[in-house]
C-alpha positions as CSV (number, residue, x, y, z in Angstrom):
1,X,-18.1,-0.2,-1.5
2,X,-15.9,1.1,-4.5
3,X,-12.2,1.5,-5.3
4,X,-10.8,4.0,-7.3
5,X,-7.8,6.2,-7.0
6,X,-6.8,8.5,-3.7
7,X,-6.9,12.1,-4.3
8,X,-5.2,14.9,-2.3
9,X,-8.9,15.4,-0.4
10,X,-8.6,12.0,1.0
11,X,-5.4,12.1,2.6
12,X,-6.5,13.1,6.2
13,X,-9.4,10.4,6.2
14,X,-6.4,7.9,4.7
15,X,-4.1,9.1,7.6
16,X,-6.9,8.1,10.0
17,X,-7.5,4.6,8.6
18,X,-4.0,3.3,8.9
19,X,-3.7,5.0,12.7
20,X,-7.6,3.4,13.4
21,X,-6.0,-0.1,11.7
22,X,-2.5,0.2,13.3
23,X,-3.0,1.5,16.6
24,X,-1.6,-0.6,19.3
25,X,-3.7,-1.5,21.8
26,X,-1.6,-0.8,24.6
27,X,-1.6,3.1,24.0
28,X,-3.9,5.5,23.3
29,X,-1.8,7.2,21.2
30,X,-2.9,7.3,17.3
31,X,-1.1,10.4,16.5
32,X,2.3,8.2,15.7
33,X,1.2,5.3,14.1
34,X,3.9,3.7,11.7
35,X,1.9,3.5,9.0
36,X,0.2,6.6,8.7
37,X,3.7,8.6,9.0
38,X,4.8,6.2,6.5
39,X,2.1,6.7,4.1
40,X,2.3,10.8,4.1
41,X,6.3,10.2,3.3
42,X,5.7,7.6,0.5
43,X,3.8,10.6,-1.0
44,X,6.3,13.1,-1.0
45,X,9.1,10.5,-1.9
46,X,9.9,10.7,-5.7
47,X,8.9,6.5,-5.7
48,X,5.5,7.6,-4.9
49,X,3.3,6.1,-8.1
50,X,-0.4,8.3,-7.7
51,X,-2.0,5.4,-9.9
52,X,-1.3,2.7,-7.3
53,X,-2.2,4.6,-4.2
54,X,-5.9,3.1,-3.6
55,X,-9.2,3.9,-1.3
56,X,-12.1,1.7,-0.7
57,X,-15.1,3.9,-0.4
58,X,-18.7,3.5,1.1
59,X,-21.5,5.3,0.0
60,X,-19.5,7.6,-2.4
61,X,-18.3,9.1,0.6
62,X,-16.1,7.3,3.3
63,X,-13.1,6.0,2.8
64,X,-12.6,2.7,4.9
65,X,-9.4,1.2,3.7
66,X,-6.5,2.5,1.5
67,X,-3.4,0.2,-0.3
68,X,-0.4,2.0,-1.7
69,X,2.2,0.8,-3.9
70,X,5.8,2.8,-4.6
71,X,8.5,2.2,-6.8
72,X,10.9,-0.3,-5.2
73,X,14.3,-1.9,-7.2
74,X,15.9,-5.1,-7.3
75,X,19.9,-4.7,-7.4
76,X,22.4,-5.2,-8.5
77,X,20.9,-3.8,-11.7
78,X,18.3,-1.5,-10.6
79,X,15.2,-3.6,-12.2
80,X,12.5,-1.5,-11.2
81,X,9.6,-3.4,-9.3
82,X,7.4,-2.4,-6.6
83,X,6.8,-2.3,-3.3
84,X,3.4,-3.3,-1.8
85,X,2.5,-1.6,1.6
86,X,0.6,0.2,3.9
87,X,-2.3,-2.2,3.4
88,X,-5.0,-0.4,5.8
89,X,-8.7,-1.2,6.3
90,X,-10.8,0.1,9.2
91,X,-11.5,-2.1,12.1
92,X,-15.2,-2.1,11.7
93,X,-15.0,-2.9,8.4
94,X,-12.0,-5.7,8.5
95,X,-13.3,-9.0,7.3
96,X,-15.6,-8.0,4.6
97,X,-13.9,-7.8,1.7
98,X,-12.1,-4.4,1.7
99,X,-8.4,-5.6,1.9
100,X,-9.3,-8.2,-0.9
101,X,-10.7,-5.7,-3.0
102,X,-8.1,-3.4,-2.8
103,X,-5.3,-5.6,-3.7
104,X,-6.9,-7.3,-6.8
105,X,-7.2,-3.7,-7.9
106,X,-4.3,-2.7,-7.1
107,X,-2.2,-5.7,-8.6
108,X,-4.6,-5.0,-11.5
109,X,-3.6,-1.7,-12.1
110,X,0.1,-3.3,-12.1
111,X,0.0,-5.7,-14.6
112,X,-2.0,-3.1,-16.5
113,X,1.2,-0.7,-16.4
114,X,3.4,-3.7,-17.1
115,X,5.2,-4.1,-13.4
116,X,6.9,-6.8,-13.6
117,X,7.1,-7.8,-10.3
118,X,5.3,-6.9,-6.6
119,X,6.9,-7.5,-2.9
120,X,5.9,-7.5,0.3
121,X,5.8,-8.0,4.2
122,X,2.9,-9.1,5.8
123,X,1.5,-12.6,6.7
124,X,1.3,-15.4,4.2
125,X,-1.5,-16.8,5.1
126,X,-3.1,-13.6,3.7
127,X,-1.4,-12.6,0.8
128,X,-1.1,-16.4,-0.5
129,X,-5.0,-15.7,-1.7
130,X,-3.4,-13.6,-4.5
131,X,-0.8,-15.9,-5.5
132,X,2.3,-13.8,-3.6
133,X,4.8,-16.5,-2.3
134,X,7.6,-16.6,-0.3
135,X,10.3,-13.9,-2.1
136,X,13.1,-16.6,-2.2
137,X,11.0,-18.6,-4.6
138,X,11.3,-16.4,-7.4
139,X,15.1,-15.6,-6.3
140,X,14.3,-12.3,-4.4
141,X,16.0,-11.4,-1.2
142,X,14.4,-9.4,1.6
143,X,16.5,-6.1,2.5
144,X,16.3,-7.8,6.0
145,X,16.8,-11.9,6.2
146,X,15.1,-12.0,9.0
147,X,12.1,-11.4,7.5
148,X,11.7,-14.8,6.4
149,X,8.3,-16.2,4.7
150,X,6.6,-13.1,5.7
151,X,8.9,-11.3,2.6
152,X,6.7,-12.2,-0.3
153,X,6.8,-11.6,-4.0
154,X,4.2,-12.1,-7.2
155,X,5.5,-11.9,-10.3
156,X,3.5,-10.1,-12.9
157,X,4.3,-9.3,-16.7
158,X,7.4,-10.0,-18.5
159,X,10.1,-12.6,-18.1
160,X,11.4,-13.1,-14.5
161,X,13.4,-11.0,-12.3
162,X,15.8,-11.5,-9.5
163,X,18.0,-9.8,-6.8
164,X,18.0,-8.3,-3.4
165,X,14.8,-5.9,-3.3
166,X,14.5,-2.6,-1.9
167,X,12.0,-0.2,-1.0
168,X,11.5,3.4,-1.7
169,X,13.7,5.6,0.9
170,X,10.9,6.2,3.2
171,X,11.2,2.5,4.3
172,X,14.3,3.0,5.3
173,X,13.7,6.1,7.4
174,X,12.7,6.5,11.1
């Protein structure tokens, strides 16, 4: 397996990854999975950062995972930050280090690009291995206070920043 930047020819495979990874067991529908739709919307948004849309590929052709970070901001000053997500891995590949490789690669690219902060909504027990911690510990408030410890952040470079985090616009939509 290797990780590389997503290409336009990967879009259908990435959509399939998110549909499979986030399919709800109580329904047969995989055509309207939120994370798949959100990924498509994020690609069309001004907050899309192509160098932070990465795929994990097996045998040089099969996309088995995808991660994306888009431009967010910290209010009230509009300080640039990143919102990580979605992160999806095909169910048959989960537990094999695909997600870990994708997140490590994304963080490395973000740090190389001198991004200051990455925030996400996710499972603390998963993301703590990447040095994410509850965002409130860094002075970052979530878009929804009910997210509690599931809203996490990681400082990357430069002086620490604080504020109210805002994701790219598609995160606010239906």
